[in-house]
N, C-alpha and C positions, 0 to 999 in steps of 0.2 A: 776432686780426683777420683773418688769412688764411683761417681756417676759416669765418668769418662770410660772406665773399663766396662761398665754395664752397657753403655751405648754401643761399644764396639762389637758386642756379641750379636750374632744373628738369631734367627727364629729357633734354631736347634740348641741355643745356648753355647754355641761354639764361635770362636773368633773366625772371621772369613778366611784367614790363611790356613787354619786347620781344616776347615771344610774343603778348601781347594786341594789340600794335600790328600785328604781322604778320597776325593773325587779322582785325583790323578792316580792314586794307587789302584782304584777300581778300573780306571781306563787301561792301565798297564796290565792288570790281571786279565781283562777282556782281550787285549792284544795278544798276550802270551797264549791264551786259550785258542784264539784263532790260528796262531802259528802251530800249535800242537795239533789242531784238527787237520791242518794241511800237510803235516810232516809225515813222510812215508817211513822214516827210519825210527824204529821203536825206541831206542835208547835216547835219541834226541827228542822225540815226542814226549817221553817221560820227563825229560829235563824241562821242557816248556811247561808241562803240566805242573811240575813242582814249583817253578817260578810263579805261575798263575796262582797257585794255592798260597804261596808265601805272600804275595802282594794282597790277596784277599784277606789273609790273616792280619797283615799290617793295617789295612783299612778298618777292619773290625775292631782291633785293639785300640785304635784312636777314637772310635765313636764313644759317646757317653755310655757309661755302664759297660764298656767293653763290647758294645753291640749285642748285649745279651738278649735283646728282643728279637733279633733275626740272625745273629751270627752263626749259630750252629747249622742253620738251614743252608747257608751259603758255602760252607766248606764240605768237600766230599767226605772228609774224615774229620770230625769235629775235634779229635785229639791231635791233629797235625799241627806242628809248630815248625817254624823255619829251621832247616838243618836236620830235621828228624826223618826226612824222606829221602 
């Protein structure tokens, strides 16, 4: 049984479903960033940027060690957490 759980983990030490979730959150963050870049209305653009930042934060927090190796560089404001902006 113990070997079964070890075999299901990928190269990053994460189960495939978690890696897929992290990837999906990053894709959504990229999508929201593109929407923000194309948005002419400032308040809506800011909301898209907030969503992008929130999804980036989610992806980072799901990575091993909370993404400490690269997480701060990915967030415009490393202190940003969902709902604070």
